[in-house]
GULUM-718209 format. One line per 3 residues: number of its first residue (from 1); for each residue x negated, y, z of N, C-alpha, C. Coordinates in nm, 3 decimals, always signed. Layout:
NUM	X Y Z X Y Z X Y Z; ...
This chain:
1	-2.349 -11.145 +9.255 -2.228 -11.088 +9.348 -2.118 -11.060 +9.264; -2.127 -11.039 +9.142 -2.016 -10.993 +9.046 -1.999 -11.100 +8.932; -1.876 -11.150 +8.927 -1.810 -11.190 +8.806 -1.718 -11.096 +8.712
4	-1.769 -11.105 +8.602 -1.691 -10.995 +8.501 -1.656 -11.063 +8.383; -1.540 -11.024 +8.321 -1.493 -11.085 +8.208 -1.419 -10.989 +8.130; -1.395 -10.971 +8.013 -1.326 -10.881 +7.919 -1.184 -10.953 +7.882
7	-1.089 -10.947 +7.956 -0.971 -11.003 +7.943 -0.951 -11.150 +7.963; -1.048 -11.204 +8.009 -1.050 -11.388 +8.025 -0.998 -11.389 +8.176; -0.909 -11.502 +8.188 -0.892 -11.530 +8.334 -1.009 -11.591 +8.416
10	-1.001 -11.569 +8.556 -1.095 -11.641 +8.657 -1.025 -11.720 +8.757; -1.044 -11.825 +8.769 -0.981 -11.911 +8.872 -1.086 -11.980 +8.968; -1.067 -11.948 +9.089 -1.126 -12.009 +9.192 -1.041 -12.137 +9.255
13	-1.085 -12.257 +9.245 -1.002 -12.362 +9.281 -1.078 -12.442 +9.394; -1.033 -12.414 +9.520 -1.063 -12.496 +9.616 -0.962 -12.617 +9.675; -1.008 -12.707 +9.736 -0.955 -12.834 +9.765 -0.887 -12.884 +9.639
16	-0.957 -12.881 +9.540 -0.927 -12.954 +9.398 -0.850 -13.083 +9.426; -0.955 -13.161 +9.493 -0.930 -13.301 +9.523 -0.795 -13.331 +9.612; -0.723 -13.227 +9.663 -0.611 -13.219 +9.747 -0.656 -13.297 +9.879
19	-0.773 -13.297 +9.922 -0.790 -13.365 +10.048 -0.762 -13.303 +10.168; -0.726 -13.180 +10.160 -0.670 -13.094 +10.278 -0.776 -13.008 +10.316; -0.878 -12.998 +10.242 -1.003 -12.923 +10.295 -1.079 -12.854 +10.179
22	-1.077 -12.730 +10.171 -1.149 -12.658 +10.053 -1.113 -12.489 +10.070; -1.201 -12.426 +10.108 -1.148 -12.258 +10.141 -1.255 -12.174 +10.052; -1.194 -12.065 +10.022 -1.260 -11.972 +9.939 -1.291 -11.843 +10.028
25	-1.421 -11.796 +10.007 -1.469 -11.674 +10.083 -1.528 -11.591 +9.978; -1.488 -11.456 +9.955 -1.558 -11.340 +9.877 -1.601 -11.278 +9.973; -1.727 -11.259 +9.994 -1.786 -11.152 +10.098 -1.804 -11.022 +10.030
28	-1.840 -10.956 +10.162 -1.844 -10.788 +10.130 -1.970 -10.777 +10.020; -1.928 -10.685 +9.926 -2.001 -10.643 +9.815 -1.980 -10.725 +9.695; -1.923 -10.848 +9.699 -1.896 -10.944 +9.583 -1.776 -10.888 +9.530
31	-1.757 -10.907 +9.395 -1.643 -10.872 +9.324 -1.604 -10.972 +9.203; -1.496 -10.962 +9.155 -1.425 -11.031 +9.045 -1.358 -10.924 +8.960; -1.410 -10.886 +8.841 -1.337 -10.795 +8.752 -1.312 -10.846 +8.623
34	-1.183 -10.845 +8.577 -1.135 -10.921 +8.464 -1.095 -10.853 +8.345; -1.071 -10.715 +8.365 -1.025 -10.627 +8.265 -0.900 -10.678 +8.181; -0.795 -10.724 +8.249 -0.680 -10.759 +8.188 -0.661 -10.922 +8.209
37	-0.756 -10.997 +8.239 -0.746 -11.157 +8.270 -0.684 -11.173 +8.410; -0.618 -11.273 +8.444 -0.559 -11.313 +8.547 -0.675 -11.336 +8.646; -0.655 -11.340 +8.776 -0.742 -11.375 +8.887 -0.651 -11.464 +8.988
40	-0.701 -11.594 +8.985 -0.614 -11.678 +9.074 -0.711 -11.743 +9.174; -0.686 -11.743 +9.302 -0.741 -11.799 +9.409 -0.629 -11.895 +9.495; -0.689 -12.026 +9.470 -0.593 -12.131 +9.532 -0.659 -12.264 +9.538
43	-0.568 -12.372 +9.536 -0.631 -12.494 +9.550 -0.568 -12.606 +9.492; -0.600 -12.734 +9.518 -0.525 -12.844 +9.468 -0.512 -12.867 +9.326; -0.420 -12.925 +9.282 -0.406 -12.953 +9.122 -0.355 -12.848 +9.035
46	-0.303 -12.737 +9.118 -0.253 -12.611 +9.054 -0.281 -12.497 +9.142; -0.380 -12.437 +9.141 -0.423 -12.333 +9.214 -0.321 -12.197 +9.210; -0.256 -12.177 +9.093 -0.152 -12.085 +9.107 -0.029 -12.102 +9.194
49	-0.013 -12.245 +9.219 +0.091 -12.264 +9.309 +0.057 -12.350 +9.446; -0.067 -12.386 +9.440 -0.102 -12.447 +9.573 -0.216 -12.374 +9.640; -0.235 -12.391 +9.782 -0.320 -12.315 +9.867 -0.475 -12.362 +9.854
52	-0.567 -12.280 +9.868 -0.681 -12.330 +9.929 -0.673 -12.352 +10.077; -0.726 -12.462 +10.128 -0.715 -12.480 +10.278 -0.851 -12.503 +10.350; -0.837 -12.449 +10.476 -0.958 -12.460 +10.537 -0.919 -12.438 +10.679
55	-1.000 -12.482 +10.798 -0.952 -12.486 +10.920 -0.930 -12.357 +10.979; -1.019 -12.264 +10.959 -0.986 -12.137 +11.021 -0.921 -12.036 +10.927; -0.951 -12.049 +10.790 -0.867 -11.969 +10.693 -0.867 -12.048 +10.565
58	-0.776 -12.009 +10.471 -0.776 -12.068 +10.337 -0.847 -11.982 +10.253; -0.829 -11.847 +10.250 -0.894 -11.754 +10.178 -0.950 -11.634 +10.260; -1.062 -11.607 +10.258 -1.112 -11.477 +10.333 -1.172 -11.394 +10.213
61	-1.118 -11.264 +10.241 -1.163 -11.174 +10.124 -1.225 -11.033 +10.199; -1.342 -11.013 +10.178 -1.405 -10.896 +10.216 -1.444 -10.820 +10.098; -1.464 -10.875 +9.980 -1.499 -10.807 +9.853 -1.394 -10.755 +9.776
64	-1.392 -10.737 +9.644 -1.299 -10.692 +9.563 -1.244 -10.783 +9.463; -1.115 -10.758 +9.417 -1.064 -10.819 +9.300 -0.998 -10.707 +9.211; -1.026 -10.700 +9.116 -0.971 -10.601 +9.002 -0.951 -10.684 +8.872
67	-0.807 -10.698 +8.849 -0.772 -10.772 +8.724 -0.718 -10.672 +8.628; -0.723 -10.536 +8.649 -0.682 -10.436 +8.532 -0.518 -10.469 +8.509; -0.493 -10.509 +8.390 -0.359 -10.537 +8.352 -0.314 -10.688 +8.387
70	-0.409 -10.767 +8.421 -0.384 -10.887 +8.460 -0.318 -10.918 +8.599; -0.268 -11.033 +8.627 -0.216 -11.063 +8.767 -0.325 -11.108 +8.837; -0.284 -11.102 +8.992 -0.358 -11.160 +9.085 -0.274 -11.253 +9.171
73	-0.302 -11.379 +9.186 -0.236 -11.460 +9.265 -0.349 -11.523 +9.384; -0.296 -11.510 +9.513 -0.377 -11.572 +9.623 -0.307 -11.667 +9.708; -0.359 -11.785 +9.721 -0.277 -11.886 +9.815 -0.366 -11.951 +9.905
76	-0.333 -11.935 +10.034 -0.436 -12.002 +10.131 -0.347 -12.036 +10.268; -0.419 -12.150 +10.320 -0.368 -12.216 +10.426 -0.474 -12.240 +10.533; -0.444 -12.215 +10.659 -0.547 -12.247 +10.770 -0.481 -12.393 +10.821
79	-0.572 -12.467 +10.863 -0.527 -12.611 +10.899 -0.559 -12.645 +11.063; -0.621 -12.552 +11.137 -0.690 -12.578 +11.271 -0.571 -12.618 +11.365; -0.588 -12.701 +11.439 -0.484 -12.741 +11.539 -0.508 -12.677 +11.670
82	-0.617 -12.597 +11.702 -0.626 -12.525 +11.819 -0.731 -12.407 +11.792; -0.741 -12.328 +11.888 -0.822 -12.208 +11.877 -0.739 -12.089 +11.822; -0.800 -11.968 +11.827 -0.743 -11.854 +11.794 -0.784 -11.792 +11.631
85	-0.717 -11.699 +11.584 -0.725 -11.643 +11.456 -0.751 -11.733 +11.342; -0.666 -11.821 +11.314 -0.656 -11.897 +11.204 -0.547 -11.853 +11.098; -0.593 -11.794 +11.005 -0.517 -11.701 +10.917 -0.524 -11.794 +10.783
88	-0.408 -11.802 +10.718 -0.366 -11.855 +10.585 -0.473 -11.785 +10.480; -0.462 -11.628 +10.495 -0.522 -11.546 +10.408 -0.576 -11.447 +10.513; -0.687 -11.400 +10.509 -0.772 -11.291 +10.581 -0.829 -11.190 +10.488
91	-0.757 -11.067 +10.468 -0.835 -10.962 +10.387 -0.885 -10.871 +10.492; -1.022 -10.883 +10.489 -1.113 -10.803 +10.595 -1.162 -10.674 +10.543; -1.098 -10.589 +10.490 -1.147 -10.460 +10.419 -1.182 -10.481 +10.294
94	-1.135 -10.584 +10.226 -1.161 -10.604 +10.089 -1.057 -10.536 +10.006; -1.043 -10.534 +9.873 -0.954 -10.453 +9.777 -0.912 -10.560 +9.676; -0.770 -10.552 +9.665 -0.711 -10.629 +9.561 -0.632 -10.516 +9.485
97	-0.678 -10.509 +9.327 -0.607 -10.418 +9.245 -0.559 -10.458 +9.105; -0.445 -10.406 +9.075 -0.404 -10.431 +8.927 -0.348 -10.312 +8.879; -0.320 -10.307 +8.747 -0.266 -10.185 +8.678 -0.158 -10.244 +8.567
100	-0.103 -10.155 +8.503 -0.016 -10.202 +8.406 +0.094 -10.298 +8.467; +0.113 -10.405 +8.386 +0.212 -10.497 +8.418 +0.149 -10.611 +8.526; +0.031 -10.593 +8.571 -0.026 -10.692 +8.643 +0.022 -10.694 +8.788
103	+0.077 -10.794 +8.827 +0.137 -10.822 +8.950 +0.049 -10.887 +9.067; +0.070 -10.841 +9.181 -0.015 -10.910 +9.291 +0.081 -11.001 +9.371; +0.049 -11.143 +9.393 +0.116 -11.213 +9.474 +0.014 -11.270 +9.570
106	+0.059 -11.258 +9.699 -0.011 -11.313 +9.815 +0.065 -11.409 +9.900; +0.031 -11.541 +9.911 +0.116 -11.631 +9.997 +0.015 -11.697 +10.082; +0.043 -11.676 +10.219 -0.052 -11.756 +10.325 +0.020 -11.813 +10.425
109	-0.029 -11.923 +10.480 +0.031 -11.996 +10.598 -0.063 -12.022 +10.714; -0.024 -11.964 +10.824 -0.122 -11.964 +10.944 -0.118 -12.120 +10.999; -0.245 -12.156 +11.068 -0.263 -12.285 +11.115 -0.159 -12.319 +11.210
112	-0.130 -12.470 +11.226 -0.034 -12.503 +11.341 -0.111 -12.498 +11.450; -0.190 -12.411 +11.495 -0.268 -12.403 +11.621 -0.189 -12.366 +11.752; -0.239 -12.400 +11.855 -0.157 -12.371 +11.978 -0.222 -12.241 +12.031
115	-0.318 -12.195 +11.965 -0.381 -12.061 +11.993 -0.303 -11.922 +11.977; -0.373 -11.827 +11.968 -0.291 -11.680 +11.908 -0.351 -11.673 +11.768; -0.263 -11.560 +11.708 -0.307 -11.504 +11.593 -0.318 -11.603 +11.488
118	-0.234 -11.693 +11.463 -0.234 -11.789 +11.338 -0.126 -11.720 +11.235; -0.166 -11.610 +11.184 -0.103 -11.548 +11.089 -0.092 -11.616 +10.965; -0.008 -11.604 +10.865 -0.009 -11.654 +10.733 -0.090 -11.551 +10.656
121	-0.085 -11.406 +10.657 -0.163 -11.316 +10.592 -0.193 -11.225 +10.700; -0.329 -11.188 +10.717 -0.400 -11.086 +10.798 -0.453 -10.980 +10.709; -0.413 -10.859 +10.719 -0.464 -10.736 +10.663 -0.525 -10.653 +10.750
124	-0.660 -10.648 +10.741 -0.736 -10.581 +10.863 -0.757 -10.427 +10.814; -0.824 -10.370 +10.904 -0.878 -10.210 +10.894 -0.944 -10.223 +10.744; -0.895 -10.130 +10.691 -0.943 -10.081 +10.547 -0.923 -10.187 +10.432
127	-0.835 -10.275 +10.453 -0.791 -10.355 +10.338 -0.686 -10.291 +10.263; -0.716 -10.300 +10.135 -0.645 -10.217 +10.039 -0.579 -10.317 +9.933; -0.463 -10.290 +9.917 -0.383 -10.369 +9.802 -0.316 -10.268 +9.719
130	-0.345 -10.254 +9.589 -0.287 -10.141 +9.502 -0.252 -10.199 +9.386; -0.131 -10.189 +9.336 -0.062 -10.203 +9.200 -0.018 -10.081 +9.138; -0.088 -10.020 +9.041 -0.067 -9.894 +9.008 +0.034 -9.885 +8.875
133	+0.077 -9.997 +8.824 +0.159 -10.005 +8.729 +0.299 -10.063 +8.768; +0.371 -10.150 +8.662 +0.501 -10.176 +8.679 +0.501 -10.327 +8.760; +0.384 -10.410 +8.793 +0.360 -10.523 +8.830 +0.409 -10.547 +8.984
136	+0.384 -10.454 +9.076 +0.431 -10.460 +9.207 +0.344 -10.557 +9.281; +0.378 -10.562 +9.407 +0.292 -10.641 +9.518 +0.415 -10.727 +9.592; +0.381 -10.864 +9.589 +0.466 -10.942 +9.680 +0.391 -11.026 +9.779
139	+0.409 -11.011 +9.917 +0.320 -11.072 +10.018 +0.425 -11.164 +10.107; +0.387 -11.279 +10.118 +0.458 -11.371 +10.194 +0.368 -11.458 +10.289; +0.379 -11.414 +10.415 +0.311 -11.480 +10.517 +0.401 -11.577 +10.617
142	+0.360 -11.682 +10.635 +0.415 -11.764 +10.747 +0.320 -11.806 +10.865; +0.381 -11.758 +10.992 +0.298 -11.774 +11.109 +0.304 -11.927 +11.128; +0.177 -11.979 +11.165 +0.183 -12.122 +11.192 +0.165 -12.175 +11.332
145	+0.139 -12.100 +11.443 +0.148 -12.145 +11.566 +0.284 -12.166 +11.646; +0.288 -12.191 +11.756 +0.419 -12.218 +11.829 +0.395 -12.129 +11.973; +0.277 -12.080 +11.993 +0.273 -11.995 +12.115 +0.197 -11.867 +12.084
148	+0.218 -11.788 +12.205 +0.150 -11.648 +12.172 +0.198 -11.565 +12.055; +0.102 -11.490 +12.006 +0.108 -11.396 +11.874 +0.125 -11.486 +11.766; +0.115 -11.631 +11.763 +0.113 -11.708 +11.641 +0.272 -11.739 +11.595
151	+0.362 -11.723 +11.673 +0.500 -11.745 +11.618 +0.523 -11.692 +11.487; +0.611 -11.775 +11.420 +0.638 -11.741 +11.272 +0.711 -11.606 +11.270; +0.750 -11.534 +11.393 +0.819 -11.419 +11.359 +0.707 -11.297 +11.370
154	+0.596 -11.310 +11.395 +0.506 -11.224 +11.410 +0.379 -11.222 +11.307; +0.300 -11.118 +11.294 +0.193 -11.128 +11.189 +0.262 -11.056 +11.076; +0.220 -11.104 +10.948 +0.290 -11.047 +10.831 +0.440 -11.106 +10.847
157	+0.543 -11.061 +10.820 +0.556 -10.918 +10.769 +0.558 -10.831 +10.884; +0.533 -10.689 +10.865 +0.541 -10.602 +10.971 +0.670 -10.618 +11.050; +0.694 -10.577 +11.176 +0.819 -10.582 +11.222 +0.934 -10.517 +11.151
160	+1.056 -10.574 +11.148 +1.172 -10.525 +11.057 +1.174 -10.540 +10.931; +1.055 -10.602 +10.867 +1.073 -10.656 +10.742 +1.094 -10.798 +10.715; +1.140 -10.829 +10.589 +1.167 -10.995 +10.568 +1.024 -11.040 +10.536
163	+1.053 -11.192 +10.555 +0.924 -11.263 +10.529 +0.863 -11.261 +10.389; +0.942 -11.211 +10.291 +0.869 -11.177 +10.169 +0.904 -11.035 +10.145; +0.820 -10.944 +10.125 +0.846 -10.793 +10.111 +0.794 -10.766 +9.991
166	+0.877 -10.706 +9.888 +0.810 -10.639 +9.766 +0.861 -10.498 +9.777; +0.754 -10.399 +9.775 +0.757 -10.260 +9.800 +0.807 -10.205 +9.640; +0.853 -10.089 +9.634 +0.861 -10.024 +9.513 +0.742 -10.017 +9.435
169	+0.749 -10.007 +9.316 +0.639 -9.998 +9.227 +0.634 -9.841 +9.176; +0.526 -9.788 +9.135 +0.401 -9.836 +9.167 +0.365 -9.838 +9.337; +0.296 -9.964 +9.376 +0.282 -9.977 +9.491 +0.155 -9.968 +9.555
172	+0.132 -9.914 +9.682 +0.001 -9.926 +9.751 +0.024 -9.989 +9.891; -0.062 -10.071 +9.940 -0.070 -10.118 +10.080 -0.198 -10.123 +10.124; -0.213 -10.030 +10.243 -0.313 -10.026 +10.323 -0.280 -10.054 +10.449
175	-0.379 -10.127 +10.534 -0.342 -10.160 +10.641 -0.435 -10.080 +10.756; -0.354 -10.075 +10.874 -0.420 -10.018 +10.981 -0.470 -10.143 +11.065; -0.375 -10.194 +11.153 -0.399 -10.320 +11.212 -0.301 -10.415 +11.158
178	-0.158 -10.373 +11.130 -0.076 -10.464 +11.060 -0.048 -10.382 +10.934; +0.006 -10.454 +10.836 +0.015 -10.383 +10.688 +0.122 -10.261 +10.704; +0.081 -10.146 +10.639 +0.170 -10.054 +10.626 +0.223 -10.050 +10.473
181	+0.330 -10.060 +10.434 +0.368 -10.063 +10.292 +0.453 -9.935 +10.253; +0.415 -9.855 +10.154 +0.499 -9.758 +10.132 +0.442 -9.685 +9.998
């Protein structure tokens, strides 16, 4: 349940064949700890720039990622055309942590579903995102649906924030229902 390195990067690359399907799940109790190496969760030919893709989510995180002074990049996209709760990235009580110059970048796109809650990035109860050094946190979410609460203007970011929000550093992001940044 744990992947550990000392300064070496860890990359989880789903949808490597760019077929449009390949998602990542890190379950509760699972962790990746790199002590300074970068952690990348994505897909396609360049997982640092391309999304892992799945019908109801591209990336689902219930476990933890701790890169130390390394960077964390998470990119996910949901592809469902119907149904509810189709998140690009869904952080369900998991934790993402860096220190030092390690930045956190999270980019998600909700499914083009006609249902509700196709958010780009979902931060659920007890989800924690923390950059304790100079790296900071950038979260960019694009809602995918056209009806209900899936419209691109809802979900992440919180109401009143731009679609790409970078809080001051050091930064912490804990969610209640929608993300609270401060």
